[in-house]
mmJSON file of the N, C-alpha and C atoms, coordinates in Angstrom:
{"data_MODEL":{"atom_site":{
"group_PDB":["ATOM","ATOM","ATOM","ATOM","ATOM","ATOM","ATOM","ATOM","ATOM","ATOM","ATOM","ATOM","ATOM","ATOM","ATOM","ATOM","ATOM","ATOM","ATOM","ATOM","ATOM","ATOM","ATOM","ATOM","ATOM","ATOM","ATOM","ATOM","ATOM","ATOM","ATOM","ATOM","ATOM","ATOM","ATOM","ATOM","ATOM","ATOM","ATOM","ATOM","ATOM","ATOM","ATOM","ATOM","ATOM","ATOM","ATOM","ATOM","ATOM","ATOM","ATOM","ATOM","ATOM","ATOM","ATOM","ATOM","ATOM","ATOM","ATOM","ATOM","ATOM","ATOM","ATOM","ATOM","ATOM","ATOM","ATOM","ATOM","ATOM","ATOM","ATOM","ATOM","ATOM","ATOM","ATOM","ATOM","ATOM","ATOM","ATOM","ATOM","ATOM","ATOM","ATOM","ATOM","ATOM","ATOM","ATOM","ATOM","ATOM","ATOM","ATOM","ATOM","ATOM","ATOM","ATOM","ATOM","ATOM","ATOM","ATOM","ATOM","ATOM","ATOM","ATOM","ATOM","ATOM","ATOM","ATOM","ATOM","ATOM","ATOM","ATOM","ATOM","ATOM","ATOM","ATOM","ATOM","ATOM","ATOM","ATOM","ATOM","ATOM","ATOM","ATOM","ATOM","ATOM","ATOM","ATOM","ATOM","ATOM","ATOM","ATOM","ATOM","ATOM","ATOM","ATOM","ATOM","ATOM","ATOM","ATOM","ATOM","ATOM","ATOM","ATOM","ATOM","ATOM","ATOM","ATOM","ATOM","ATOM","ATOM","ATOM","ATOM","ATOM","ATOM","ATOM","ATOM","ATOM","ATOM","ATOM","ATOM","ATOM","ATOM","ATOM","ATOM","ATOM","ATOM","ATOM","ATOM","ATOM","ATOM","ATOM","ATOM","ATOM","ATOM","ATOM","ATOM","ATOM","ATOM","ATOM","ATOM","ATOM","ATOM","ATOM","ATOM","ATOM","ATOM","ATOM","ATOM","ATOM","ATOM","ATOM","ATOM","ATOM","ATOM","ATOM","ATOM","ATOM","ATOM","ATOM","ATOM","ATOM","ATOM","ATOM","ATOM","ATOM","ATOM","ATOM","ATOM","ATOM","ATOM","ATOM","ATOM","ATOM","ATOM","ATOM","ATOM","ATOM","ATOM","ATOM","ATOM","ATOM","ATOM","ATOM","ATOM","ATOM","ATOM","ATOM","ATOM","ATOM","ATOM","ATOM","ATOM","ATOM","ATOM","ATOM","ATOM","ATOM","ATOM","ATOM","ATOM"],
"id":[1,2,3,4,5,6,7,8,9,10,11,12,13,14,15,16,17,18,19,20,21,22,23,24,25,26,27,28,29,30,31,32,33,34,35,36,37,38,39,40,41,42,43,44,45,46,47,48,49,50,51,52,53,54,55,56,57,58,59,60,61,62,63,64,65,66,67,68,69,70,71,72,73,74,75,76,77,78,79,80,81,82,83,84,85,86,87,88,89,90,91,92,93,94,95,96,97,98,99,100,101,102,103,104,105,106,107,108,109,110,111,112,113,114,115,116,117,118,119,120,121,122,123,124,125,126,127,128,129,130,131,132,133,134,135,136,137,138,139,140,141,142,143,144,145,146,147,148,149,150,151,152,153,154,155,156,157,158,159,160,161,162,163,164,165,166,167,168,169,170,171,172,173,174,175,176,177,178,179,180,181,182,183,184,185,186,187,188,189,190,191,192,193,194,195,196,197,198,199,200,201,202,203,204,205,206,207,208,209,210,211,212,213,214,215,216,217,218,219,220,221,222,223,224,225,226,227,228,229,230,231,232,233,234,235,236,237,238,239,240],
"type_symbol":["N","C","C","N","C","C","N","C","C","N","C","C","N","C","C","N","C","C","N","C","C","N","C","C","N","C","C","N","C","C","N","C","C","N","C","C","N","C","C","N","C","C","N","C","C","N","C","C","N","C","C","N","C","C","N","C","C","N","C","C","N","C","C","N","C","C","N","C","C","N","C","C","N","C","C","N","C","C","N","C","C","N","C","C","N","C","C","N","C","C","N","C","C","N","C","C","N","C","C","N","C","C","N","C","C","N","C","C","N","C","C","N","C","C","N","C","C","N","C","C","N","C","C","N","C","C","N","C","C","N","C","C","N","C","C","N","C","C","N","C","C","N","C","C","N","C","C","N","C","C","N","C","C","N","C","C","N","C","C","N","C","C","N","C","C","N","C","C","N","C","C","N","C","C","N","C","C","N","C","C","N","C","C","N","C","C","N","C","C","N","C","C","N","C","C","N","C","C","N","C","C","N","C","C","N","C","C","N","C","C","N","C","C","N","C","C","N","C","C","N","C","C","N","C","C","N","C","C","N","C","C","N","C","C","N","C","C","N","C","C"],
"label_atom_id":["N","CA","C","N","CA","C","N","CA","C","N","CA","C","N","CA","C","N","CA","C","N","CA","C","N","CA","C","N","CA","C","N","CA","C","N","CA","C","N","CA","C","N","CA","C","N","CA","C","N","CA","C","N","CA","C","N","CA","C","N","CA","C","N","CA","C","N","CA","C","N","CA","C","N","CA","C","N","CA","C","N","CA","C","N","CA","C","N","CA","C","N","CA","C","N","CA","C","N","CA","C","N","CA","C","N","CA","C","N","CA","C","N","CA","C","N","CA","C","N","CA","C","N","CA","C","N","CA","C","N","CA","C","N","CA","C","N","CA","C","N","CA","C","N","CA","C","N","CA","C","N","CA","C","N","CA","C","N","CA","C","N","CA","C","N","CA","C","N","CA","C","N","CA","C","N","CA","C","N","CA","C","N","CA","C","N","CA","C","N","CA","C","N","CA","C","N","CA","C","N","CA","C","N","CA","C","N","CA","C","N","CA","C","N","CA","C","N","CA","C","N","CA","C","N","CA","C","N","CA","C","N","CA","C","N","CA","C","N","CA","C","N","CA","C","N","CA","C","N","CA","C","N","CA","C","N","CA","C","N","CA","C","N","CA","C","N","CA","C","N","CA","C","N","CA","C","N","CA","C"],
"label_alt_id":[null,null,null,null,null,null,null,null,null,null,null,null,null,null,null,null,null,null,null,null,null,null,null,null,null,null,null,null,null,null,null,null,null,null,null,null,null,null,null,null,null,null,null,null,null,null,null,null,null,null,null,null,null,null,null,null,null,null,null,null,null,null,null,null,null,null,null,null,null,null,null,null,null,null,null,null,null,null,null,null,null,null,null,null,null,null,null,null,null,null,null,null,null,null,null,null,null,null,null,null,null,null,null,null,null,null,null,null,null,null,null,null,null,null,null,null,null,null,null,null,null,null,null,null,null,null,null,null,null,null,null,null,null,null,null,null,null,null,null,null,null,null,null,null,null,null,null,null,null,null,null,null,null,null,null,null,null,null,null,null,null,null,null,null,null,null,null,null,null,null,null,null,null,null,null,null,null,null,null,null,null,null,null,null,null,null,null,null,null,null,null,null,null,null,null,null,null,null,null,null,null,null,null,null,null,null,null,null,null,null,null,null,null,null,null,null,null,null,null,null,null,null,null,null,null,null,null,null,null,null,null,null,null,null,null,null,null,null,null,null],
"label_comp_id":["MET","MET","MET","ARG","ARG","ARG","LEU","LEU","LEU","ILE","ILE","ILE","SER","SER","SER","LEU","LEU","LEU","ASP","ASP","ASP","PRO","PRO","PRO","THR","THR","THR","THR","THR","THR","THR","THR","THR","GLU","GLU","GLU","LEU","LEU","LEU","LEU","LEU","LEU","ALA","ALA","ALA","GLU","GLU","GLU","HIS","HIS","HIS","ARG","ARG","ARG","GLN","GLN","GLN","ARG","ARG","ARG","TYR","TYR","TYR","GLU","GLU","GLU","ALA","ALA","ALA","THR","THR","THR","MET","MET","MET","ARG","ARG","ARG","ASP","ASP","ASP","LEU","LEU","LEU","ASP","ASP","ASP","ALA","ALA","ALA","GLU","GLU","GLU","PRO","PRO","PRO","ALA","ALA","ALA","PRO","PRO","PRO","ASN","ASN","ASN","ALA","ALA","ALA","LEU","LEU","LEU","LEU","LEU","LEU","PHE","PHE","PHE","SER","SER","SER","TYR","TYR","TYR","ALA","ALA","ALA","PRO","PRO","PRO","THR","THR","THR","ALA","ALA","ALA","ASN","ASN","ASN","ARG","ARG","ARG","LEU","LEU","LEU","ALA","ALA","ALA","ASP","ASP","ASP","PRO","PRO","PRO","ASP","ASP","ASP","ALA","ALA","ALA","VAL","VAL","VAL","THR","THR","THR","HIS","HIS","HIS","ARG","ARG","ARG","TYR","TYR","TYR","SER","SER","SER","LYS","LYS","LYS","MET","MET","MET","CYS","CYS","CYS","LYS","LYS","LYS","SER","SER","SER","LEU","LEU","LEU","GLY","GLY","GLY","ILE","ILE","ILE","ASP","ASP","ASP","SER","SER","SER","HIS","HIS","HIS","LEU","LEU","LEU","HIS","HIS","HIS","ALA","ALA","ALA","LEU","LEU","LEU","ARG","ARG","ARG","HIS","HIS","HIS","TYR","TYR","TYR","CYS","CYS","CYS","ARG","ARG","ARG","TYR","TYR","TYR"],
"label_asym_id":["A","A","A","A","A","A","A","A","A","A","A","A","A","A","A","A","A","A","A","A","A","A","A","A","A","A","A","A","A","A","A","A","A","A","A","A","A","A","A","A","A","A","A","A","A","A","A","A","A","A","A","A","A","A","A","A","A","A","A","A","A","A","A","A","A","A","A","A","A","A","A","A","A","A","A","A","A","A","A","A","A","A","A","A","A","A","A","A","A","A","A","A","A","A","A","A","A","A","A","A","A","A","A","A","A","A","A","A","A","A","A","A","A","A","A","A","A","A","A","A","A","A","A","A","A","A","A","A","A","A","A","A","A","A","A","A","A","A","A","A","A","A","A","A","A","A","A","A","A","A","A","A","A","A","A","A","A","A","A","A","A","A","A","A","A","A","A","A","A","A","A","A","A","A","A","A","A","A","A","A","A","A","A","A","A","A","A","A","A","A","A","A","A","A","A","A","A","A","A","A","A","A","A","A","A","A","A","A","A","A","A","A","A","A","A","A","A","A","A","A","A","A","A","A","A","A","A","A","A","A","A","A","A","A","A","A","A","A","A","A"],
"label_entity_id":["1","1","1","1","1","1","1","1","1","1","1","1","1","1","1","1","1","1","1","1","1","1","1","1","1","1","1","1","1","1","1","1","1","1","1","1","1","1","1","1","1","1","1","1","1","1","1","1","1","1","1","1","1","1","1","1","1","1","1","1","1","1","1","1","1","1","1","1","1","1","1","1","1","1","1","1","1","1","1","1","1","1","1","1","1","1","1","1","1","1","1","1","1","1","1","1","1","1","1","1","1","1","1","1","1","1","1","1","1","1","1","1","1","1","1","1","1","1","1","1","1","1","1","1","1","1","1","1","1","1","1","1","1","1","1","1","1","1","1","1","1","1","1","1","1","1","1","1","1","1","1","1","1","1","1","1","1","1","1","1","1","1","1","1","1","1","1","1","1","1","1","1","1","1","1","1","1","1","1","1","1","1","1","1","1","1","1","1","1","1","1","1","1","1","1","1","1","1","1","1","1","1","1","1","1","1","1","1","1","1","1","1","1","1","1","1","1","1","1","1","1","1","1","1","1","1","1","1","1","1","1","1","1","1","1","1","1","1","1","1"],
"label_seq_id":[1,1,1,2,2,2,3,3,3,4,4,4,5,5,5,6,6,6,7,7,7,8,8,8,9,9,9,10,10,10,11,11,11,12,12,12,13,13,13,14,14,14,15,15,15,16,16,16,17,17,17,18,18,18,19,19,19,20,20,20,21,21,21,22,22,22,23,23,23,24,24,24,25,25,25,26,26,26,27,27,27,28,28,28,29,29,29,30,30,30,31,31,31,32,32,32,33,33,33,34,34,34,35,35,35,36,36,36,37,37,37,38,38,38,39,39,39,40,40,40,41,41,41,42,42,42,43,43,43,44,44,44,45,45,45,46,46,46,47,47,47,48,48,48,49,49,49,50,50,50,51,51,51,52,52,52,53,53,53,54,54,54,55,55,55,56,56,56,57,57,57,58,58,58,59,59,59,60,60,60,61,61,61,62,62,62,63,63,63,64,64,64,65,65,65,66,66,66,67,67,67,68,68,68,69,69,69,70,70,70,71,71,71,72,72,72,73,73,73,74,74,74,75,75,75,76,76,76,77,77,77,78,78,78,79,79,79,80,80,80],
"pdbx_PDB_ins_code":[null,null,null,null,null,null,null,null,null,null,null,null,null,null,null,null,null,null,null,null,null,null,null,null,null,null,null,null,null,null,null,null,null,null,null,null,null,null,null,null,null,null,null,null,null,null,null,null,null,null,null,null,null,null,null,null,null,null,null,null,null,null,null,null,null,null,null,null,null,null,null,null,null,null,null,null,null,null,null,null,null,null,null,null,null,null,null,null,null,null,null,null,null,null,null,null,null,null,null,null,null,null,null,null,null,null,null,null,null,null,null,null,null,null,null,null,null,null,null,null,null,null,null,null,null,null,null,null,null,null,null,null,null,null,null,null,null,null,null,null,null,null,null,null,null,null,null,null,null,null,null,null,null,null,null,null,null,null,null,null,null,null,null,null,null,null,null,null,null,null,null,null,null,null,null,null,null,null,null,null,null,null,null,null,null,null,null,null,null,null,null,null,null,null,null,null,null,null,null,null,null,null,null,null,null,null,null,null,null,null,null,null,null,null,null,null,null,null,null,null,null,null,null,null,null,null,null,null,null,null,null,null,null,null,null,null,null,null,null,null],
"Cartn_x":[0.848,0.078,0.849,0.421,1.168,0.449,0.902,0.381,0.822,-0.434,0.132,-0.329,0.06,-0.584,-1.451,-2.472,-3.184,-3.653,-3.958,-4.088,-5.713,-6.227,-7.572,-8.567,-8.207,-8.993,-9.178,-8.106,-8.156,-8.968,-8.949,-9.763,-11.106,-11.446,-12.845,-13.48,-12.564,-12.934,-13.213,-12.437,-12.787,-13.856,-14.214,-15.38,-16.847,-16.648,-17.805,-17.887,-16.9,-17.017,-17.648,-17.268,-17.913,-19.288,-19.71,-21.037,-21.911,-21.269,-21.904,-22.129,-20.945,-21.156,-22.379,-22.364,-23.28,-24.484,-24.942,-26.063,-26.657,-25.583,-25.98,-26.139,-25.737,-25.926,-27.363,-27.496,-29.096,-30.044,-29.741,-30.691,-30.688,-29.753,-29.979,-30.318,-30.647,-31.252,-30.12,-28.801,-27.569,-26.903,-26.161,-25.337,-23.866,-23.565,-22.254,-21.123,-20.054,-18.974,-18.231,-17.436,-16.531,-15.214,-14.954,-13.696,-14.073,-14.963,-15.424,-14.048,-13.917,-13.013,-13.186,-12.048,-12.187,-12.115,-11.695,-11.478,-12.305,-13.563,-14.473,-15.543,-15.708,-16.861,-18.3,-18.204,-19.372,-20.005,-21.272,-22.039,-21.803,-21.522,-21.352,-19.815,-18.759,-17.599,-16.846,-17.072,-16.488,-15.908,-15.565,-14.835,-13.618,-12.453,-11.547,-11.763,-11.478,-11.391,-10.339,-10.512,-9.527,-8.313,-7.06,-6.077,-5.743,-6.006,-5.88,-7.083,-8.242,-9.285,-9.021,-8.477,-8.092,-6.95,-5.951,-5.015,-5.598,-6.54,-7.284,-8.176,-8.867,-9.629,-8.802,-7.739,-6.792,-6.294,-5.736,-5.234,-6.288,-7.52,-8.441,-8.97,-9.067,-9.243,-8.078,-6.735,-5.692,-5.802,-6.19,-6.33,-7.269,-8.372,-9.522,-9.272,-8.235,-8.068,-6.76,-6.208,-4.819,-3.704,-3.562,-2.509,-1.73,-0.418,0.483,1.002,0.342,0.786,0.228,0.68,0.204,0.222,-0.525,-0.791,0.442,1.385,2.694,3.351,3.249,3.63,3.157,2.024,1.292,2.378,3.078,4.075,4.923,5.307,6.024,5.284,3.927,3.159,2.814,3.378,3.287,4.474,3.955,4.971,4.986,6.062,6.234,6.568],
"Cartn_y":[-1.116,0.051,1.213,2.341,3.448,4.602,5.626,6.783,7.823,8.714,9.963,10.959,12.339,13.454,14.273,14.626,15.331,16.726,17.74,19.091,19.127,20.093,20.185,20.223,20.884,20.942,19.649,18.753,17.291,16.729,16.537,15.892,16.229,17.519,17.943,17.31,17.497,16.887,15.358,14.808,13.156,12.825,13.731,13.53,13.873,14.884,15.288,14.075,13.483,12.462,11.263,10.895,9.733,10.124,11.163,11.618,11.311,11.781,11.614,10.034,9.157,7.76,7.199,7.709,7.163,7.483,8.704,9.054,8.235,7.874,6.941,5.649,5.181,3.753,3.726,5.045,4.845,4.897,5.686,5.846,4.233,3.408,2.148,1.105,1.573,0.681,-0.37,-0.019,-0.755,-0.095,-1.113,-0.646,0.143,1.159,1.598,0.532,0.154,-0.54,0.351,-0.285,0.757,0.791,-0.265,-0.073,0.088,1.002,1.455,2.071,1.879,2.393,3.788,4.606,6.201,6.278,5.569,5.712,4.59,4.781,3.64,4.398,3.866,4.341,3.503,2.511,1.957,2.674,2.833,3.45,3.081,1.723,1.07,1.029,1.593,1.713,0.495,-0.402,-1.819,-2.388,-1.601,-1.959,-0.86,-1.209,-0.414,0.459,1.785,2.518,2.097,1.975,1.582,2.86,2.571,3.721,4.329,3.567,4.301,5.208,4.927,5.834,7.064,7.114,8.266,8.881,8.397,9.021,9.808,9.193,9.675,10.81,10.833,11.707,13.038,12.696,13.97,14.448,13.693,14.299,14.966,14.613,15.142,16.427,16.427,17.779,18.863,18.509,19.436,19.848,19.071,19.424,20.481,20.241,21.106,22.57,22.599,23.795,24.339,23.698,24.241,24.191,23.249,22.807,21.705,22.027,20.849,20.016,19.145,18.507,16.83,16.225,14.667,14.325,13.448,12.958,12.755,12.132,11.778,13.029,14.203,15.67,16.098,15.693,16.173,15.966,15.125,14.892,15.941,16.911,18.029,19.142,19.016,20.108,19.652,18.531,18.06,18.699,19.298,19.692,18.691,18.409,17.426,18.102],
"Cartn_z":[0.012,0.023,0.078,-0.495,-0.749,-0.25,0.491,1.186,0.296,-0.035,-0.684,-0.198,-0.239,0.455,-0.578,-0.326,-0.991,-0.723,-1.311,-1.031,-0.775,-0.093,0.336,-0.957,-2.148,-3.28,-4.0,-4.091,-4.641,-3.791,-2.419,-1.582,-1.711,-1.858,-2.076,-3.312,-4.407,-5.762,-5.586,-5.035,-4.791,-3.892,-2.998,-2.104,-3.121,-3.805,-4.668,-5.716,-6.259,-7.219,-6.416,-5.365,-4.509,-4.404,-4.089,-3.825,-5.225,-6.291,-7.754,-7.814,-7.472,-7.648,-6.808,-5.585,-4.617,-4.97,-5.605,-6.209,-7.427,-8.278,-9.272,-8.852,-7.952,-7.452,-6.814,-6.155,-5.67,-6.697,-7.773,-8.782,-9.668,-9.517,-9.796,-9.02,-7.861,-6.786,-6.346,-6.239,-6.004,-4.788,-4.13,-3.047,-3.524,-3.089,-3.524,-3.097,-3.794,-3.325,-2.74,-1.453,-0.687,-1.713,-2.512,-3.257,-4.762,-5.13,-6.448,-7.006,-8.401,-9.063,-9.329,-9.442,-9.684,-11.117,-11.98,-13.346,-14.118,-14.4,-14.881,-15.758,-16.866,-17.755,-17.266,-16.502,-16.106,-14.94,-14.938,-13.947,-12.567,-12.554,-11.338,-10.724,-11.701,-11.356,-11.019,-11.526,-11.292,-12.489,-13.586,-14.801,-14.9,-15.178,-15.481,-16.782,-16.783,-17.911,-18.859,-20.211,-21.03,-21.129,-20.57,-20.678,-21.963,-23.025,-24.465,-24.73,-24.19,-24.489,-23.577,-22.347,-21.814,-22.417,-23.109,-23.788,-24.986,-25.737,-26.968,-26.603,-25.491,-25.101,-24.854,-24.18,-23.809,-25.203,-25.95,-27.181,-27.965,-28.124,-28.84,-28.154,-26.725,-26.138,-26.367,-26.433,-26.73,-28.113,-28.937,-30.421,-30.634,-30.091,-30.058,-29.403,-28.431,-27.747,-28.381,-29.298,-29.963,-29.16,-28.2,-27.457,-27.901,-27.801,-28.434,-27.041,-26.694,-25.538,-25.588,-24.74,-24.803,-23.197,-22.894,-21.59,-20.683,-21.154,-20.537,-20.0,-20.907,-20.476,-19.302,-18.658,-17.539,-16.226,-16.398,-15.244,-14.972,-15.842,-15.737,-14.82,-14.935,-14.07,-12.646,-12.124,-10.73,-9.893,-8.723,-7.865,-6.546,-6.213,-5.188,-3.715],
"occupancy":[1.0,1.0,1.0,1.0,1.0,1.0,1.0,1.0,1.0,1.0,1.0,1.0,1.0,1.0,1.0,1.0,1.0,1.0,1.0,1.0,1.0,1.0,1.0,1.0,1.0,1.0,1.0,1.0,1.0,1.0,1.0,1.0,1.0,1.0,1.0,1.0,1.0,1.0,1.0,1.0,1.0,1.0,1.0,1.0,1.0,1.0,1.0,1.0,1.0,1.0,1.0,1.0,1.0,1.0,1.0,1.0,1.0,1.0,1.0,1.0,1.0,1.0,1.0,1.0,1.0,1.0,1.0,1.0,1.0,1.0,1.0,1.0,1.0,1.0,1.0,1.0,1.0,1.0,1.0,1.0,1.0,1.0,1.0,1.0,1.0,1.0,1.0,1.0,1.0,1.0,1.0,1.0,1.0,1.0,1.0,1.0,1.0,1.0,1.0,1.0,1.0,1.0,1.0,1.0,1.0,1.0,1.0,1.0,1.0,1.0,1.0,1.0,1.0,1.0,1.0,1.0,1.0,1.0,1.0,1.0,1.0,1.0,1.0,1.0,1.0,1.0,1.0,1.0,1.0,1.0,1.0,1.0,1.0,1.0,1.0,1.0,1.0,1.0,1.0,1.0,1.0,1.0,1.0,1.0,1.0,1.0,1.0,1.0,1.0,1.0,1.0,1.0,1.0,1.0,1.0,1.0,1.0,1.0,1.0,1.0,1.0,1.0,1.0,1.0,1.0,1.0,1.0,1.0,1.0,1.0,1.0,1.0,1.0,1.0,1.0,1.0,1.0,1.0,1.0,1.0,1.0,1.0,1.0,1.0,1.0,1.0,1.0,1.0,1.0,1.0,1.0,1.0,1.0,1.0,1.0,1.0,1.0,1.0,1.0,1.0,1.0,1.0,1.0,1.0,1.0,1.0,1.0,1.0,1.0,1.0,1.0,1.0,1.0,1.0,1.0,1.0,1.0,1.0,1.0,1.0,1.0,1.0,1.0,1.0,1.0,1.0,1.0,1.0,1.0,1.0,1.0,1.0,1.0,1.0,1.0,1.0,1.0,1.0,1.0,1.0],
"B_iso_or_equiv":[0.0,0.0,0.0,0.0,0.0,0.0,0.0,0.0,0.0,0.0,0.0,0.0,0.0,0.0,0.0,0.0,0.0,0.0,0.0,0.0,0.0,0.0,0.0,0.0,0.0,0.0,0.0,0.0,0.0,0.0,0.0,0.0,0.0,0.0,0.0,0.0,0.0,0.0,0.0,0.0,0.0,0.0,0.0,0.0,0.0,0.0,0.0,0.0,0.0,0.0,0.0,0.0,0.0,0.0,0.0,0.0,0.0,0.0,0.0,0.0,0.0,0.0,0.0,0.0,0.0,0.0,0.0,0.0,0.0,0.0,0.0,0.0,0.0,0.0,0.0,0.0,0.0,0.0,0.0,0.0,0.0,0.0,0.0,0.0,0.0,0.0,0.0,0.0,0.0,0.0,0.0,0.0,0.0,0.0,0.0,0.0,0.0,0.0,0.0,0.0,0.0,0.0,0.0,0.0,0.0,0.0,0.0,0.0,0.0,0.0,0.0,0.0,0.0,0.0,0.0,0.0,0.0,0.0,0.0,0.0,0.0,0.0,0.0,0.0,0.0,0.0,0.0,0.0,0.0,0.0,0.0,0.0,0.0,0.0,0.0,0.0,0.0,0.0,0.0,0.0,0.0,0.0,0.0,0.0,0.0,0.0,0.0,0.0,0.0,0.0,0.0,0.0,0.0,0.0,0.0,0.0,0.0,0.0,0.0,0.0,0.0,0.0,0.0,0.0,0.0,0.0,0.0,0.0,0.0,0.0,0.0,0.0,0.0,0.0,0.0,0.0,0.0,0.0,0.0,0.0,0.0,0.0,0.0,0.0,0.0,0.0,0.0,0.0,0.0,0.0,0.0,0.0,0.0,0.0,0.0,0.0,0.0,0.0,0.0,0.0,0.0,0.0,0.0,0.0,0.0,0.0,0.0,0.0,0.0,0.0,0.0,0.0,0.0,0.0,0.0,0.0,0.0,0.0,0.0,0.0,0.0,0.0,0.0,0.0,0.0,0.0,0.0,0.0,0.0,0.0,0.0,0.0,0.0,0.0,0.0,0.0,0.0,0.0,0.0,0.0],
"pdbx_formal_charge":[null,null,null,null,null,null,null,null,null,null,null,null,null,null,null,null,null,null,null,null,null,null,null,null,null,null,null,null,null,null,null,null,null,null,null,null,null,null,null,null,null,null,null,null,null,null,null,null,null,null,null,null,null,null,null,null,null,null,null,null,null,null,null,null,null,null,null,null,null,null,null,null,null,null,null,null,null,null,null,null,null,null,null,null,null,null,null,null,null,null,null,null,null,null,null,null,null,null,null,null,null,null,null,null,null,null,null,null,null,null,null,null,null,null,null,null,null,null,null,null,null,null,null,null,null,null,null,null,null,null,null,null,null,null,null,null,null,null,null,null,null,null,null,null,null,null,null,null,null,null,null,null,null,null,null,null,null,null,null,null,null,null,null,null,null,null,null,null,null,null,null,null,null,null,null,null,null,null,null,null,null,null,null,null,null,null,null,null,null,null,null,null,null,null,null,null,null,null,null,null,null,null,null,null,null,null,null,null,null,null,null,null,null,null,null,null,null,null,null,null,null,null,null,null,null,null,null,null,null,null,null,null,null,null,null,null,null,null,null,null],
"auth_seq_id":[1,1,1,2,2,2,3,3,3,4,4,4,5,5,5,6,6,6,7,7,7,8,8,8,9,9,9,10,10,10,11,11,11,12,12,12,13,13,13,14,14,14,15,15,15,16,16,16,17,17,17,18,18,18,19,19,19,20,20,20,21,21,21,22,22,22,23,23,23,24,24,24,25,25,25,26,26,26,27,27,27,28,28,28,29,29,29,30,30,30,31,31,31,32,32,32,33,33,33,34,34,34,35,35,35,36,36,36,37,37,37,38,38,38,39,39,39,40,40,40,41,41,41,42,42,42,43,43,43,44,44,44,45,45,45,46,46,46,47,47,47,48,48,48,49,49,49,50,50,50,51,51,51,52,52,52,53,53,53,54,54,54,55,55,55,56,56,56,57,57,57,58,58,58,59,59,59,60,60,60,61,61,61,62,62,62,63,63,63,64,64,64,65,65,65,66,66,66,67,67,67,68,68,68,69,69,69,70,70,70,71,71,71,72,72,72,73,73,73,74,74,74,75,75,75,76,76,76,77,77,77,78,78,78,79,79,79,80,80,80],
"auth_comp_id":["MET","MET","MET","ARG","ARG","ARG","LEU","LEU","LEU","ILE","ILE","ILE","SER","SER","SER","LEU","LEU","LEU","ASP","ASP","ASP","PRO","PRO","PRO","THR","THR","THR","THR","THR","THR","THR","THR","THR","GLU","GLU","GLU","LEU","LEU","LEU","LEU","LEU","LEU","ALA","ALA","ALA","GLU","GLU","GLU","HIS","HIS","HIS","ARG","ARG","ARG","GLN","GLN","GLN","ARG","ARG","ARG","TYR","TYR","TYR","GLU","GLU","GLU","ALA","ALA","ALA","THR","THR","THR","MET","MET","MET","ARG","ARG","ARG","ASP","ASP","ASP","LEU","LEU","LEU","ASP","ASP","ASP","ALA","ALA","ALA","GLU","GLU","GLU","PRO","PRO","PRO","ALA","ALA","ALA","PRO","PRO","PRO","ASN","ASN","ASN","ALA","ALA","ALA","LEU","LEU","LEU","LEU","LEU","LEU","PHE","PHE","PHE","SER","SER","SER","TYR","TYR","TYR","ALA","ALA","ALA","PRO","PRO","PRO","THR","THR","THR","ALA","ALA","ALA","ASN","ASN","ASN","ARG","ARG","ARG","LEU","LEU","LEU","ALA","ALA","ALA","ASP","ASP","ASP","PRO","PRO","PRO","ASP","ASP","ASP","ALA","ALA","ALA","VAL","VAL","VAL","THR","THR","THR","HIS","HIS","HIS","ARG","ARG","ARG","TYR","TYR","TYR","SER","SER","SER","LYS","LYS","LYS","MET","MET","MET","CYS","CYS","CYS","LYS","LYS","LYS","SER","SER","SER","LEU","LEU","LEU","GLY","GLY","GLY","ILE","ILE","ILE","ASP","ASP","ASP","SER","SER","SER","HIS","HIS","HIS","LEU","LEU","LEU","HIS","HIS","HIS","ALA","ALA","ALA","LEU","LEU","LEU","ARG","ARG","ARG","HIS","HIS","HIS","TYR","TYR","TYR","CYS","CYS","CYS","ARG","ARG","ARG","TYR","TYR","TYR"],
"auth_asym_id":["A","A","A","A","A","A","A","A","A","A","A","A","A","A","A","A","A","A","A","A","A","A","A","A","A","A","A","A","A","A","A","A","A","A","A","A","A","A","A","A","A","A","A","A","A","A","A","A","A","A","A","A","A","A","A","A","A","A","A","A","A","A","A","A","A","A","A","A","A","A","A","A","A","A","A","A","A","A","A","A","A","A","A","A","A","A","A","A","A","A","A","A","A","A","A","A","A","A","A","A","A","A","A","A","A","A","A","A","A","A","A","A","A","A","A","A","A","A","A","A","A","A","A","A","A","A","A","A","A","A","A","A","A","A","A","A","A","A","A","A","A","A","A","A","A","A","A","A","A","A","A","A","A","A","A","A","A","A","A","A","A","A","A","A","A","A","A","A","A","A","A","A","A","A","A","A","A","A","A","A","A","A","A","A","A","A","A","A","A","A","A","A","A","A","A","A","A","A","A","A","A","A","A","A","A","A","A","A","A","A","A","A","A","A","A","A","A","A","A","A","A","A","A","A","A","A","A","A","A","A","A","A","A","A","A","A","A","A","A","A"],
"auth_atom_id":["N","CA","C","N","CA","C","N","CA","C","N","CA","C","N","CA","C","N","CA","C","N","CA","C","N","CA","C","N","CA","C","N","CA","C","N","CA","C","N","CA","C","N","CA","C","N","CA","C","N","CA","C","N","CA","C","N","CA","C","N","CA","C","N","CA","C","N","CA","C","N","CA","C","N","CA","C","N","CA","C","N","CA","C","N","CA","C","N","CA","C","N","CA","C","N","CA","C","N","CA","C","N","CA","C","N","CA","C","N","CA","C","N","CA","C","N","CA","C","N","CA","C","N","CA","C","N","CA","C","N","CA","C","N","CA","C","N","CA","C","N","CA","C","N","CA","C","N","CA","C","N","CA","C","N","CA","C","N","CA","C","N","CA","C","N","CA","C","N","CA","C","N","CA","C","N","CA","C","N","CA","C","N","CA","C","N","CA","C","N","CA","C","N","CA","C","N","CA","C","N","CA","C","N","CA","C","N","CA","C","N","CA","C","N","CA","C","N","CA","C","N","CA","C","N","CA","C","N","CA","C","N","CA","C","N","CA","C","N","CA","C","N","CA","C","N","CA","C","N","CA","C","N","CA","C","N","CA","C","N","CA","C","N","CA","C","N","CA","C","N","CA","C","N","CA","C","N","CA","C"],
"pdbx_PDB_model_num":[1,1,1,1,1,1,1,1,1,1,1,1,1,1,1,1,1,1,1,1,1,1,1,1,1,1,1,1,1,1,1,1,1,1,1,1,1,1,1,1,1,1,1,1,1,1,1,1,1,1,1,1,1,1,1,1,1,1,1,1,1,1,1,1,1,1,1,1,1,1,1,1,1,1,1,1,1,1,1,1,1,1,1,1,1,1,1,1,1,1,1,1,1,1,1,1,1,1,1,1,1,1,1,1,1,1,1,1,1,1,1,1,1,1,1,1,1,1,1,1,1,1,1,1,1,1,1,1,1,1,1,1,1,1,1,1,1,1,1,1,1,1,1,1,1,1,1,1,1,1,1,1,1,1,1,1,1,1,1,1,1,1,1,1,1,1,1,1,1,1,1,1,1,1,1,1,1,1,1,1,1,1,1,1,1,1,1,1,1,1,1,1,1,1,1,1,1,1,1,1,1,1,1,1,1,1,1,1,1,1,1,1,1,1,1,1,1,1,1,1,1,1,1,1,1,1,1,1,1,1,1,1,1,1,1,1,1,1,1,1]
}}}
């Protein structure tokens, strides 16, 4: 297991994401899973998102915004 430090804004965004997931599960008359995946296209968050799809989406977004970037370049914007 790995521990990471998160800033308050990221913690808040993750909490909001969890609330949306729990609301979706209520709409589906299902119990939210304690270990639901963060990156999933399935409404139940029980299937991993395809990493290639994430890369393609990011590339498409950059192109539409006129930004010359790729997903791997994001590592340069992270402060430790």
